[in-house]
PDB file of the backbone (N, CA, C, O) and the ligand in Angstrom, with CONECT records:
HET     ZN  A 101       1
ATOM      1  N   UNK A   1      65.171  72.128 100.669  1.00  0.00           N
ATOM      2  CA  UNK A   1      63.819  71.969 100.062  1.00  0.00           C
ATOM      3  C   UNK A   1      63.739  71.028  98.911  1.00  0.00           C
ATOM      4  O   UNK A   1      64.697  70.777  98.179  1.00  0.00           O
ATOM      5  N   UNK A   2      62.729  70.599  98.809  1.00  0.00           N
ATOM      6  CA  UNK A   2      62.376  69.547  97.538  1.00  0.00           C
ATOM      7  C   UNK A   2      62.691  70.349  96.419  1.00  0.00           C
ATOM      8  O   UNK A   2      62.397  71.543  96.345  1.00  0.00           O
ATOM      9  N   UNK A   3      63.390  69.596  95.394  1.00  0.00           N
ATOM     10  CA  UNK A   3      63.760  70.195  94.081  1.00  0.00           C
ATOM     11  C   UNK A   3      62.924  70.283  93.193  1.00  0.00           C
ATOM     12  O   UNK A   3      62.762  71.289  92.503  1.00  0.00           O
ATOM     13  N   UNK A   4      62.231  69.143  93.094  1.00  0.00           N
ATOM     14  CA  UNK A   4      61.181  68.838  91.880  1.00  0.00           C
ATOM     15  C   UNK A   4      59.939  69.733  92.022  1.00  0.00           C
ATOM     16  O   UNK A   4      59.643  70.598  91.197  1.00  0.00           O
ATOM     17  N   UNK A   5      59.192  69.440  93.203  1.00  0.00           N
ATOM     18  CA  UNK A   5      57.925  70.101  93.023  1.00  0.00           C
ATOM     19  C   UNK A   5      58.029  71.640  93.458  1.00  0.00           C
ATOM     20  O   UNK A   5      57.028  72.355  93.412  1.00  0.00           O
ATOM     21  N   UNK A   6      59.192  72.094  93.854  1.00  0.00           N
ATOM     22  CA  UNK A   6      59.323  73.486  94.142  1.00  0.00           C
ATOM     23  C   UNK A   6      59.257  74.172  92.852  1.00  0.00           C
ATOM     24  O   UNK A   6      58.703  75.271  92.831  1.00  0.00           O
ATOM     25  N   UNK A   7      59.731  73.695  91.795  1.00  0.00           N
ATOM     26  CA  UNK A   7      59.746  74.323  90.531  1.00  0.00           C
ATOM     27  C   UNK A   7      58.372  74.676  90.049  1.00  0.00           C
ATOM     28  O   UNK A   7      58.020  75.753  89.570  1.00  0.00           O
ATOM     29  N   UNK A   8      57.632  73.576  90.254  1.00  0.00           N
ATOM     30  CA  UNK A   8      56.185  73.571  89.721  1.00  0.00           C
ATOM     31  C   UNK A   8      55.458  74.639  90.633  1.00  0.00           C
ATOM     32  O   UNK A   8      54.582  75.283  90.054  1.00  0.00           O
ATOM     33  N   UNK A   9      55.662  74.908  91.865  1.00  0.00           N
ATOM     34  CA  UNK A   9      54.971  75.900  92.612  1.00  0.00           C
ATOM     35  C   UNK A   9      53.645  75.465  92.918  1.00  0.00           C
ATOM     36  O   UNK A   9      52.778  76.331  93.039  1.00  0.00           O
ATOM     37  N   UNK A  10      53.336  74.201  93.070  1.00  0.00           N
ATOM     38  CA  UNK A  10      52.016  73.774  93.465  1.00  0.00           C
ATOM     39  C   UNK A  10      52.221  72.704  94.606  1.00  0.00           C
ATOM     40  O   UNK A  10      53.326  72.206  94.822  1.00  0.00           O
ATOM     41  N   UNK A  11      51.062  72.374  95.340  1.00  0.00           N
ATOM     42  CA  UNK A  11      50.955  71.373  96.158  1.00  0.00           C
ATOM     43  C   UNK A  11      51.236  70.094  95.691  1.00  0.00           C
ATOM     44  O   UNK A  11      50.597  69.647  94.738  1.00  0.00           O
ATOM     45  N   UNK A  12      52.229  69.358  96.311  1.00  0.00           N
ATOM     46  CA  UNK A  12      52.583  67.991  95.686  1.00  0.00           C
ATOM     47  C   UNK A  12      51.482  67.039  95.849  1.00  0.00           C
ATOM     48  O   UNK A  12      51.563  65.968  95.248  1.00  0.00           O
ATOM     49  N   UNK A  13      50.429  67.295  96.608  1.00  0.00           N
ATOM     50  CA  UNK A  13      49.346  66.451  96.983  1.00  0.00           C
ATOM     51  C   UNK A  13      48.077  66.810  96.169  1.00  0.00           C
ATOM     52  O   UNK A  13      47.593  65.953  95.430  1.00  0.00           O
ATOM     53  N   UNK A  14      47.516  68.042  96.272  1.00  0.00           N
ATOM     54  CA  UNK A  14      46.365  68.278  95.698  1.00  0.00           C
ATOM     55  C   UNK A  14      46.416  69.187  94.304  1.00  0.00           C
ATOM     56  O   UNK A  14      45.515  69.328  93.477  1.00  0.00           O
ATOM     57  N   UNK A  15      47.722  69.747  94.306  1.00  0.00           N
ATOM     58  CA  UNK A  15      47.933  70.663  92.966  1.00  0.00           C
ATOM     59  C   UNK A  15      47.553  71.988  93.186  1.00  0.00           C
ATOM     60  O   UNK A  15      47.768  72.757  92.249  1.00  0.00           O
ATOM     61  N   UNK A  16      46.969  72.506  94.337  1.00  0.00           N
ATOM     62  CA  UNK A  16      46.708  74.033  94.528  1.00  0.00           C
ATOM     63  C   UNK A  16      48.051  74.659  94.428  1.00  0.00           C
ATOM     64  O   UNK A  16      49.108  74.082  94.685  1.00  0.00           O
ATOM     65  N   UNK A  17      47.905  76.030  93.987  1.00  0.00           N
ATOM     66  CA  UNK A  17      49.098  76.778  93.773  1.00  0.00           C
ATOM     67  C   UNK A  17      49.354  77.620  95.087  1.00  0.00           C
ATOM     68  O   UNK A  17      50.331  78.367  95.130  1.00  0.00           O
ATOM     69  N   UNK A  18      48.578  77.521  96.049  1.00  0.00           N
ATOM     70  CA  UNK A  18      48.940  78.371  97.370  1.00  0.00           C
ATOM     71  C   UNK A  18      47.732  78.629  98.249  1.00  0.00           C
ATOM     72  O   UNK A  18      46.586  78.428  97.846  1.00  0.00           O
ATOM     73  N   UNK A  19      48.002  79.053  99.388  1.00  0.00           N
ATOM     74  CA  UNK A  19      49.276  79.309  99.957  1.00  0.00           C
ATOM     75  C   UNK A  19      50.084  77.909 100.387  1.00  0.00           C
ATOM     76  O   UNK A  19      49.552  77.032 101.068  1.00  0.00           O
ATOM     77  N   UNK A  20      51.422  77.839  99.893  1.00  0.00           N
ATOM     78  CA  UNK A  20      52.160  76.692 100.221  1.00  0.00           C
ATOM     79  C   UNK A  20      53.015  76.827 101.383  1.00  0.00           C
ATOM     80  O   UNK A  20      53.445  77.909 101.782  1.00  0.00           O
ATOM     81  N   UNK A  21      53.278  75.579 101.975  1.00  0.00           N
ATOM     82  CA  UNK A  21      54.357  75.381 103.130  1.00  0.00           C
ATOM     83  C   UNK A  21      55.128  74.211 102.985  1.00  0.00           C
ATOM     84  O   UNK A  21      54.867  73.363 102.131  1.00  0.00           O
ATOM     85  N   UNK A  22      56.096  74.122 103.803  1.00  0.00           N
ATOM     86  CA  UNK A  22      56.879  72.807 103.569  1.00  0.00           C
ATOM     87  C   UNK A  22      56.382  71.802 104.465  1.00  0.00           C
ATOM     88  O   UNK A  22      56.269  72.000 105.675  1.00  0.00           O
ATOM     89  N   UNK A  23      56.060  70.640 103.847  1.00  0.00           N
ATOM     90  CA  UNK A  23      55.581  69.431 104.549  1.00  0.00           C
ATOM     91  C   UNK A  23      56.807  68.274 104.680  1.00  0.00           C
ATOM     92  O   UNK A  23      57.607  68.059 103.769  1.00  0.00           O
ATOM     93  N   UNK A  24      56.811  67.625 105.873  1.00  0.00           N
ATOM     94  CA  UNK A  24      57.716  66.416 105.788  1.00  0.00           C
ATOM     95  C   UNK A  24      56.697  65.187 105.395  1.00  0.00           C
ATOM     96  O   UNK A  24      55.699  64.871 106.043  1.00  0.00           O
ATOM     97  N   UNK A  25      57.082  64.680 104.413  1.00  0.00           N
ATOM     98  CA  UNK A  25      56.403  63.503 103.935  1.00  0.00           C
ATOM     99  C   UNK A  25      56.064  62.541 105.119  1.00  0.00           C
ATOM    100  O   UNK A  25      54.943  62.166 105.461  1.00  0.00           O
ATOM    101  N   UNK A  26      57.301  62.212 105.683  1.00  0.00           N
ATOM    102  CA  UNK A  26      57.092  61.390 106.921  1.00  0.00           C
ATOM    103  C   UNK A  26      57.364  62.203 107.999  1.00  0.00           C
ATOM    104  O   UNK A  26      58.451  62.763 108.150  1.00  0.00           O
ATOM    105  N   UNK A  27      56.265  62.315 108.893  1.00  0.00           N
ATOM    106  CA  UNK A  27      56.440  63.233 110.042  1.00  0.00           C
ATOM    107  C   UNK A  27      57.840  63.003 110.908  1.00  0.00           C
ATOM    108  O   UNK A  27      58.264  61.894 111.232  1.00  0.00           O
ATOM    109  N   UNK A  28      58.341  64.012 111.153  1.00  0.00           N
ATOM    110  CA  UNK A  28      59.510  64.032 112.022  1.00  0.00           C
ATOM    111  C   UNK A  28      59.517  63.323 113.209  1.00  0.00           C
ATOM    112  O   UNK A  28      60.506  62.738 113.651  1.00  0.00           O
ATOM    113  N   UNK A  29      58.167  63.376 113.855  1.00  0.00           N
ATOM    114  CA  UNK A  29      57.996  62.779 115.302  1.00  0.00           C
ATOM    115  C   UNK A  29      57.904  61.400 115.151  1.00  0.00           C
ATOM    116  O   UNK A  29      57.823  60.750 116.193  1.00  0.00           O
ATOM    117  N   UNK A  30      57.897  60.803 114.086  1.00  0.00           N
ATOM    118  CA  UNK A  30      57.596  59.246 113.992  1.00  0.00           C
ATOM    119  C   UNK A  30      58.964  58.545 113.472  1.00  0.00           C
ATOM    120  O   UNK A  30      58.972  57.451 112.908  1.00  0.00           O
ATOM    121  N   UNK A  31      60.045  59.272 113.721  1.00  0.00           N
ATOM    122  CA  UNK A  31      61.168  58.558 113.175  1.00  0.00           C
ATOM    123  C   UNK A  31      61.513  57.146 113.782  1.00  0.00           C
ATOM    124  O   UNK A  31      61.941  56.249 113.056  1.00  0.00           O
ATOM    125  N   UNK A  32      61.319  56.979 115.095  1.00  0.00           N
ATOM    126  CA  UNK A  32      61.525  55.762 115.869  1.00  0.00           C
ATOM    127  C   UNK A  32      60.632  54.546 115.268  1.00  0.00           C
ATOM    128  O   UNK A  32      61.084  53.430 115.011  1.00  0.00           O
ATOM    129  N   UNK A  33      59.442  54.910 115.110  1.00  0.00           N
ATOM    130  CA  UNK A  33      58.520  53.967 114.491  1.00  0.00           C
ATOM    131  C   UNK A  33      58.912  53.359 113.187  1.00  0.00           C
ATOM    132  O   UNK A  33      58.776  52.169 112.901  1.00  0.00           O
ATOM    133  N   UNK A  34      59.379  54.227 112.475  1.00  0.00           N
ATOM    134  CA  UNK A  34      59.904  53.650 111.132  1.00  0.00           C
ATOM    135  C   UNK A  34      61.371  52.943 110.956  1.00  0.00           C
ATOM    136  O   UNK A  34      61.810  52.379 109.953  1.00  0.00           O
ATOM    137  N   UNK A  35      61.995  53.139 112.221  1.00  0.00           N
ATOM    138  CA  UNK A  35      63.324  52.437 112.232  1.00  0.00           C
ATOM    139  C   UNK A  35      64.522  53.161 111.527  1.00  0.00           C
ATOM    140  O   UNK A  35      65.467  52.547 111.031  1.00  0.00           O
ATOM    141  N   UNK A  36      64.386  54.584 111.530  1.00  0.00           N
ATOM    142  CA  UNK A  36      65.317  55.171 110.893  1.00  0.00           C
ATOM    143  C   UNK A  36      65.886  56.374 111.826  1.00  0.00           C
ATOM    144  O   UNK A  36      65.208  56.778 112.770  1.00  0.00           O
ATOM    145  N   UNK A  37      67.072  56.893 111.547  1.00  0.00           N
ATOM    146  CA  UNK A  37      67.473  58.031 112.328  1.00  0.00           C
ATOM    147  C   UNK A  37      66.831  59.144 112.005  1.00  0.00           C
ATOM    148  O   UNK A  37      66.273  59.218 110.910  1.00  0.00           O
ATOM    149  N   UNK A  38      66.806  60.145 112.861  1.00  0.00           N
ATOM    150  CA  UNK A  38      65.846  61.300 112.927  1.00  0.00           C
ATOM    151  C   UNK A  38      66.428  61.974 111.676  1.00  0.00           C
ATOM    152  O   UNK A  38      65.628  62.284 110.794  1.00  0.00           O
ATOM    153  N   UNK A  39      67.690  62.228 111.509  1.00  0.00           N
ATOM    154  CA  UNK A  39      68.167  62.868 110.411  1.00  0.00           C
ATOM    155  C   UNK A  39      67.742  62.374 109.044  1.00  0.00           C
ATOM    156  O   UNK A  39      67.596  63.140 108.092  1.00  0.00           O
ATOM    157  N   UNK A  40      67.564  61.177 108.989  1.00  0.00           N
ATOM    158  CA  UNK A  40      67.045  60.858 107.663  1.00  0.00           C
ATOM    159  C   UNK A  40      65.521  61.519 107.297  1.00  0.00           C
ATOM    160  O   UNK A  40      65.140  61.676 106.137  1.00  0.00           O
ATOM    161  N   UNK A  41      64.895  61.799 108.232  1.00  0.00           N
ATOM    162  CA  UNK A  41      63.656  62.441 108.040  1.00  0.00           C
ATOM    163  C   UNK A  41      63.683  64.058 107.966  1.00  0.00           C
ATOM    164  O   UNK A  41      62.907  64.775 107.334  1.00  0.00           O
ATOM    165  N   UNK A  42      64.859  64.474 108.836  1.00  0.00           N
ATOM    166  CA  UNK A  42      65.128  65.954 108.784  1.00  0.00           C
ATOM    167  C   UNK A  42      66.069  66.244 107.791  1.00  0.00           C
ATOM    168  O   UNK A  42      67.239  66.495 108.083  1.00  0.00           O
ATOM    169  N   UNK A  43      65.620  66.228 106.546  1.00  0.00           N
ATOM    170  CA  UNK A  43      66.433  66.093 105.433  1.00  0.00           C
ATOM    171  C   UNK A  43      65.665  66.458 104.219  1.00  0.00           C
ATOM    172  O   UNK A  43      64.488  66.098 104.191  1.00  0.00           O
ATOM    173  N   UNK A  44      66.207  67.200 103.081  1.00  0.00           N
ATOM    174  CA  UNK A  44      65.604  67.817 102.036  1.00  0.00           C
ATOM    175  C   UNK A  44      64.782  66.720 101.269  1.00  0.00           C
ATOM    176  O   UNK A  44      63.789  66.962 100.583  1.00  0.00           O
ATOM    177  N   UNK A  45      65.304  65.543 101.468  1.00  0.00           N
ATOM    178  CA  UNK A  45      64.677  64.381 100.576  1.00  0.00           C
ATOM    179  C   UNK A  45      63.254  63.890 101.331  1.00  0.00           C
ATOM    180  O   UNK A  45      62.491  63.072 100.817  1.00  0.00           O
ATOM    181  N   UNK A  46      63.057  64.448 102.471  1.00  0.00           N
ATOM    182  CA  UNK A  46      61.789  64.284 102.971  1.00  0.00           C
ATOM    183  C   UNK A  46      60.900  65.458 103.155  1.00  0.00           C
ATOM    184  O   UNK A  46      59.963  65.450 103.954  1.00  0.00           O
ATOM    185  N   UNK A  47      61.253  66.607 102.298  1.00  0.00           N
ATOM    186  CA  UNK A  47      60.375  67.781 102.438  1.00  0.00           C
ATOM    187  C   UNK A  47      59.871  68.012 101.027  1.00  0.00           C
ATOM    188  O   UNK A  47      60.507  67.811  99.993  1.00  0.00           O
ATOM    189  N   UNK A  48      58.652  68.458 101.142  1.00  0.00           N
ATOM    190  CA  UNK A  48      57.820  68.731  99.802  1.00  0.00           C
ATOM    191  C   UNK A  48      56.990  70.018  99.996  1.00  0.00           C
ATOM    192  O   UNK A  48      56.629  70.301 101.139  1.00  0.00           O
ATOM    193  N   UNK A  49      56.672  70.792  98.989  1.00  0.00           N
ATOM    194  CA  UNK A  49      55.773  71.829  99.065  1.00  0.00           C
ATOM    195  C   UNK A  49      54.374  71.367  99.193  1.00  0.00           C
ATOM    196  O   UNK A  49      53.966  70.672  98.263  1.00  0.00           O
ATOM    197  N   UNK A  50      53.666  71.586 100.040  1.00  0.00           N
ATOM    198  CA  UNK A  50      52.171  71.221 100.211  1.00  0.00           C
ATOM    199  C   UNK A  50      51.239  72.502 100.621  1.00  0.00           C
ATOM    200  O   UNK A  50      51.690  73.298 101.445  1.00  0.00           O
ATOM    201  N   UNK A  51      50.237  72.661 100.183  1.00  0.00           N
ATOM    202  CA  UNK A  51      49.221  73.771 100.559  1.00  0.00           C
ATOM    203  C   UNK A  51      49.005  73.557 102.176  1.00  0.00           C
ATOM    204  O   UNK A  51      49.154  72.525 102.831  1.00  0.00           O
ATOM    205  N   UNK A  52      48.618  74.829 102.589  1.00  0.00           N
ATOM    206  CA  UNK A  52      48.430  74.892 104.029  1.00  0.00           C
ATOM    207  C   UNK A  52      47.220  73.875 104.431  1.00  0.00           C
ATOM    208  O   UNK A  52      47.193  73.287 105.512  1.00  0.00           O
ATOM    209  N   UNK A  53      46.250  73.748 103.450  1.00  0.00           N
ATOM    210  CA  UNK A  53      45.317  72.931 103.785  1.00  0.00           C
ATOM    211  C   UNK A  53      45.637  71.396 104.014  1.00  0.00           C
ATOM    212  O   UNK A  53      45.303  70.773 105.022  1.00  0.00           O
ATOM    213  N   UNK A  54      46.304  70.895 102.979  1.00  0.00           N
ATOM    214  CA  UNK A  54      46.879  69.515 103.029  1.00  0.00           C
ATOM    215  C   UNK A  54      47.890  69.325 104.264  1.00  0.00           C
ATOM    216  O   UNK A  54      47.786  68.337 104.991  1.00  0.00           O
ATOM    217  N   UNK A  55      48.765  70.198 104.452  1.00  0.00           N
ATOM    218  CA  UNK A  55      49.707  70.127 105.416  1.00  0.00           C
ATOM    219  C   UNK A  55      48.933  70.029 106.883  1.00  0.00           C
ATOM    220  O   UNK A  55      49.296  69.285 107.794  1.00  0.00           O
ATOM    221  N   UNK A  56      47.945  70.808 106.923  1.00  0.00           N
ATOM    222  CA  UNK A  56      47.177  70.807 108.286  1.00  0.00           C
ATOM    223  C   UNK A  56      46.379  69.518 108.367  1.00  0.00           C
ATOM    224  O   UNK A  56      46.393  68.852 109.402  1.00  0.00           O
ATOM    225  N   UNK A  57      45.717  69.169 107.346  1.00  0.00           N
ATOM    226  CA  UNK A  57      44.975  67.882 107.491  1.00  0.00           C
ATOM    227  C   UNK A  57      45.790  66.666 107.510  1.00  0.00           C
ATOM    228  O   UNK A  57      45.343  65.677 108.090  1.00  0.00           O
ATOM    229  N   UNK A  58      47.065  66.622 106.876  1.00  0.00           N
ATOM    230  CA  UNK A  58      47.857  65.507 107.014  1.00  0.00           C
ATOM    231  C   UNK A  58      48.509  65.346 108.314  1.00  0.00           C
ATOM    232  O   UNK A  58      48.726  64.225 108.773  1.00  0.00           O
ATOM    233  N   UNK A  59      48.889  66.618 109.036  1.00  0.00           N
ATOM    234  CA  UNK A  59      49.345  66.567 110.496  1.00  0.00           C
ATOM    235  C   UNK A  59      50.435  65.379 110.782  1.00  0.00           C
ATOM    236  O   UNK A  59      51.490  65.311 110.151  1.00  0.00           O
ATOM    237  N   UNK A  60      50.139  64.643 111.594  1.00  0.00           N
ATOM    238  CA  UNK A  60      51.067  63.630 112.030  1.00  0.00           C
ATOM    239  C   UNK A  60      50.903  62.163 111.125  1.00  0.00           C
ATOM    240  O   UNK A  60      51.588  61.164 111.344  1.00  0.00           O
ATOM    241  N   UNK A  61      49.926  62.255 110.149  1.00  0.00           N
ATOM    242  CA  UNK A  61      49.832  60.856 109.511  1.00  0.00           C
ATOM    243  C   UNK A  61      51.063  60.556 108.607  1.00  0.00           C
ATOM    244  O   UNK A  61      51.654  61.385 107.915  1.00  0.00           O
ATOM    245  N   UNK A  62      51.338  59.291 108.725  1.00  0.00           N
ATOM    246  CA  UNK A  62      52.181  58.700 107.814  1.00  0.00           C
ATOM    247  C   UNK A  62      51.897  58.752 106.429  1.00  0.00           C
ATOM    248  O   UNK A  62      50.693  58.818 106.178  1.00  0.00           O
ATOM    249  N   UNK A  63      52.692  58.739 105.424  1.00  0.00           N
ATOM    250  CA  UNK A  63      52.270  58.855 103.955  1.00  0.00           C
ATOM    251  C   UNK A  63      51.207  57.852 103.590  1.00  0.00           C
ATOM    252  O   UNK A  63      50.301  58.164 102.817  1.00  0.00           O
ATOM    253  N   UNK A  64      51.305  56.557 104.174  1.00  0.00           N
ATOM    254  CA  UNK A  64      50.488  55.564 103.886  1.00  0.00           C
ATOM    255  C   UNK A  64      49.241  55.863 104.553  1.00  0.00           C
ATOM    256  O   UNK A  64      48.189  55.635 103.954  1.00  0.00           O
ATOM    257  N   UNK A  65      49.232  56.314 105.645  1.00  0.00           N
ATOM    258  CA  UNK A  65      47.658  56.768 106.206  1.00  0.00           C
ATOM    259  C   UNK A  65      46.955  57.812 105.309  1.00  0.00           C
ATOM    260  O   UNK A  65      45.766  57.819 104.993  1.00  0.00           O
ATOM    261  N   UNK A  66      48.019  58.785 104.924  1.00  0.00           N
ATOM    262  CA  UNK A  66      47.502  60.043 104.047  1.00  0.00           C
ATOM    263  C   UNK A  66      46.857  59.526 102.717  1.00  0.00           C
ATOM    264  O   UNK A  66      45.739  59.815 102.289  1.00  0.00           O
ATOM    265  N   UNK A  67      47.763  58.728 102.170  1.00  0.00           N
ATOM    266  CA  UNK A  67      47.221  58.372 100.671  1.00  0.00           C
ATOM    267  C   UNK A  67      46.277  57.221 100.765  1.00  0.00           C
ATOM    268  O   UNK A  67      45.816  56.796  99.706  1.00  0.00           O
ATOM    269  N   UNK A  68      45.903  56.621 101.966  1.00  0.00           N
ATOM    270  CA  UNK A  68      44.803  55.728 101.986  1.00  0.00           C
ATOM    271  C   UNK A  68      43.471  56.621 101.940  1.00  0.00           C
ATOM    272  O   UNK A  68      42.418  56.243 101.426  1.00  0.00           O
ATOM    273  N   UNK A  69      43.677  57.856 102.553  1.00  0.00           N
ATOM    274  CA  UNK A  69      42.317  58.674 102.550  1.00  0.00           C
ATOM    275  C   UNK A  69      42.356  59.342 101.150  1.00  0.00           C
ATOM    276  O   UNK A  69      41.278  59.548 100.594  1.00  0.00           O
ATOM    277  N   UNK A  70      43.472  59.685 100.556  1.00  0.00           N
ATOM    278  CA  UNK A  70      43.443  60.430  99.319  1.00  0.00           C
ATOM    279  C   UNK A  70      44.238  59.710  98.258  1.00  0.00           C
ATOM    280  O   UNK A  70      45.358  60.145  97.991  1.00  0.00           O
ATOM    281  N   UNK A  71      43.717  58.531  97.554  1.00  0.00           N
ATOM    282  CA  UNK A  71      44.509  57.864  96.622  1.00  0.00           C
ATOM    283  C   UNK A  71      44.746  58.767  95.413  1.00  0.00           C
ATOM    284  O   UNK A  71      45.809  58.608  94.814  1.00  0.00           O
ATOM    285  N   UNK A  72      43.955  59.625  95.011  1.00  0.00           N
ATOM    286  CA  UNK A  72      44.374  60.623  94.007  1.00  0.00           C
ATOM    287  C   UNK A  72      45.546  61.499  94.289  1.00  0.00           C
ATOM    288  O   UNK A  72      46.197  61.942  93.342  1.00  0.00           O
ATOM    289  N   UNK A  73      45.818  61.743  95.346  1.00  0.00           N
ATOM    290  CA  UNK A  73      46.843  62.649  95.745  1.00  0.00           C
ATOM    291  C   UNK A  73      48.207  61.707  95.574  1.00  0.00           C
ATOM    292  O   UNK A  73      49.286  62.189  95.230  1.00  0.00           O
ATOM    293  N   UNK A  74      48.027  60.455  95.832  1.00  0.00           N
ATOM    294  CA  UNK A  74      49.175  59.680  95.600  1.00  0.00           C
ATOM    295  C   UNK A  74      49.898  59.692  94.079  1.00  0.00           C
ATOM    296  O   UNK A  74      51.106  59.780  93.863  1.00  0.00           O
ATOM    297  N   UNK A  75      48.919  59.589  93.178  1.00  0.00           N
ATOM    298  CA  UNK A  75      49.294  59.754  91.802  1.00  0.00           C
ATOM    299  C   UNK A  75      50.195  61.079  91.528  1.00  0.00           C
ATOM    300  O   UNK A  75      51.254  61.058  90.901  1.00  0.00           O
ATOM    301  N   UNK A  76      49.675  62.087  92.027  1.00  0.00           N
ATOM    302  CA  UNK A  76      50.342  63.395  91.828  1.00  0.00           C
ATOM    303  C   UNK A  76      51.883  63.378  92.418  1.00  0.00           C
ATOM    304  O   UNK A  76      52.885  63.797  91.840  1.00  0.00           O
ATOM    305  N   UNK A  77      51.801  62.806  93.663  1.00  0.00           N
ATOM    306  CA  UNK A  77      53.076  62.725  94.484  1.00  0.00           C
ATOM    307  C   UNK A  77      53.973  61.759  93.813  1.00  0.00           C
ATOM    308  O   UNK A  77      55.140  62.133  93.692  1.00  0.00           O
ATOM    309  N   UNK A  78      53.657  60.573  93.344  1.00  0.00           N
ATOM    310  CA  UNK A  78      54.326  59.608  92.663  1.00  0.00           C
ATOM    311  C   UNK A  78      55.113  60.249  91.469  1.00  0.00           C
ATOM    312  O   UNK A  78      56.307  59.971  91.362  1.00  0.00           O
ATOM    313  N   UNK A  79      54.548  61.052  90.605  1.00  0.00           N
ATOM    314  CA  UNK A  79      54.939  61.635  89.518  1.00  0.00           C
ATOM    315  C   UNK A  79      56.040  62.546  89.814  1.00  0.00           C
ATOM    316  O   UNK A  79      56.870  62.812  88.944  1.00  0.00           O
ATOM    317  N   UNK A  80      56.107  63.102  91.134  1.00  0.00           N
ATOM    318  CA  UNK A  80      57.190  64.119  91.463  1.00  0.00           C
ATOM    319  C   UNK A  80      58.199  63.548  92.282  1.00  0.00           C
ATOM    320  O   UNK A  80      59.185  64.237  92.544  1.00  0.00           O
ATOM    321  N   UNK A  81      58.099  62.348  92.745  1.00  0.00           N
ATOM    322  CA  UNK A  81      58.650  61.810  94.069  1.00  0.00           C
ATOM    323  C   UNK A  81      60.143  61.320  93.641  1.00  0.00           C
ATOM    324  O   UNK A  81      60.758  60.684  94.497  1.00  0.00           O
ATOM    325  N   UNK A  82      60.731  61.542  92.481  1.00  0.00           N
ATOM    326  CA  UNK A  82      61.844  60.874  92.244  1.00  0.00           C
ATOM    327  C   UNK A  82      63.130  61.300  93.010  1.00  0.00           C
ATOM    328  O   UNK A  82      64.132  60.589  93.090  1.00  0.00           O
ATOM    329  N   UNK A  83      63.007  62.432  93.519  1.00  0.00           N
ATOM    330  CA  UNK A  83      64.090  62.965  94.385  1.00  0.00           C
ATOM    331  C   UNK A  83      64.132  62.368  95.738  1.00  0.00           C
ATOM    332  O   UNK A  83      65.127  62.522  96.446  1.00  0.00           O
ATOM    333  N   UNK A  84      63.030  61.650  96.158  1.00  0.00           N
ATOM    334  CA  UNK A  84      62.990  61.147  97.634  1.00  0.00           C
ATOM    335  C   UNK A  84      64.124  60.104  97.817  1.00  0.00           C
ATOM    336  O   UNK A  84      64.512  59.386  96.896  1.00  0.00           O
ATOM    337  N   UNK A  85      64.582  60.078  98.965  1.00  0.00           N
ATOM    338  CA  UNK A  85      65.725  58.999  99.208  1.00  0.00           C
ATOM    339  C   UNK A  85      65.122  57.695  99.237  1.00  0.00           C
ATOM    340  O   UNK A  85      63.903  57.538  99.308  1.00  0.00           O
ATOM    341  N   UNK A  86      65.976  56.734  99.182  1.00  0.00           N
ATOM    342  CA  UNK A  86      65.469  55.378  99.234  1.00  0.00           C
ATOM    343  C   UNK A  86      64.806  54.934 100.533  1.00  0.00           C
ATOM    344  O   UNK A  86      63.837  54.175 100.548  1.00  0.00           O
ATOM    345  N   UNK A  87      65.353  55.425 101.574  1.00  0.00           N
ATOM    346  CA  UNK A  87      64.667  55.293 102.961  1.00  0.00           C
ATOM    347  C   UNK A  87      63.222  55.997 102.942  1.00  0.00           C
ATOM    348  O   UNK A  87      62.288  55.363 103.432  1.00  0.00           O
ATOM    349  N   UNK A  88      63.019  57.097 102.476  1.00  0.00           N
ATOM    350  CA  UNK A  88      61.774  57.713 102.375  1.00  0.00           C
ATOM    351  C   UNK A  88      60.742  56.929 101.376  1.00  0.00           C
ATOM    352  O   UNK A  88      59.563  56.741 101.675  1.00  0.00           O
ATOM    353  N   UNK A  89      61.233  56.572 100.366  1.00  0.00           N
ATOM    354  CA  UNK A  89      60.491  55.635  99.401  1.00  0.00           C
ATOM    355  C   UNK A  89      60.148  54.469 100.154  1.00  0.00           C
ATOM    356  O   UNK A  89      58.961  54.146 100.209  1.00  0.00           O
ATOM    357  N   UNK A  90      60.998  53.808 100.728  1.00  0.00           N
ATOM    358  CA  UNK A  90      60.517  52.515 101.486  1.00  0.00           C
ATOM    359  C   UNK A  90      59.422  52.950 102.506  1.00  0.00           C
ATOM    360  O   UNK A  90      58.458  52.186 102.535  1.00  0.00           O
ATOM    361  N   UNK A  91      59.381  53.830 103.199  1.00  0.00           N
ATOM    362  CA  UNK A  91      58.516  54.060 104.246  1.00  0.00           C
ATOM    363  C   UNK A  91      57.216  54.490 103.435  1.00  0.00           C
ATOM    364  O   UNK A  91      56.158  54.007 103.840  1.00  0.00           O
ATOM    365  N   UNK A  92      57.177  55.241 102.469  1.00  0.00           N
ATOM    366  CA  UNK A  92      56.052  55.664 101.634  1.00  0.00           C
ATOM    367  C   UNK A  92      55.379  54.284 100.963  1.00  0.00           C
ATOM    368  O   UNK A  92      54.189  54.190 100.663  1.00  0.00           O
ATOM    369  N   UNK A  93      56.334  53.283 100.797  1.00  0.00           N
ATOM    370  CA  UNK A  93      55.780  52.211 100.153  1.00  0.00           C
ATOM    371  C   UNK A  93      55.838  52.170  98.651  1.00  0.00           C
ATOM    372  O   UNK A  93      55.053  51.511  97.970  1.00  0.00           O
ATOM    373  N   UNK A  94      56.830  52.924  98.164  1.00  0.00           N
ATOM    374  CA  UNK A  94      57.001  52.970  96.683  1.00  0.00           C
ATOM    375  C   UNK A  94      58.459  52.513  96.479  1.00  0.00           C
ATOM    376  O   UNK A  94      58.926  52.698  95.356  1.00  0.00           O
ATOM    377  N   UNK A  95      59.188  51.978  97.354  1.00  0.00           N
ATOM    378  CA  UNK A  95      60.554  51.599  97.245  1.00  0.00           C
ATOM    379  C   UNK A  95      60.587  50.388  96.165  1.00  0.00           C
ATOM    380  O   UNK A  95      61.656  49.855  95.867  1.00  0.00           O
TER     381      UNK A  95
HETATM  382 ZN    ZN A 101      47.278  70.478  98.954  1.00  0.00          ZN2+
END
């Protein structure tokens, strides 16, 4: 599980404190599209705590698609995104 935002106990996107679930920043199902091995996504560095509402709405969206809809969520995410792997950061567009 993600180390950083777990401590804060809030959704990494909207900041709600619950109920929380584990979200894959880059959806597992889209590994081929982003030119990475599946295990790069099936990894702690791609997992964050997100509230059920955000997780459900984000669904299979890529981080870019999600943050286009919610630029304010990107700010909160960025502030806590230091533990993300270089690959994930590249896909998110913050590499
Ligand atoms: Zn949320």
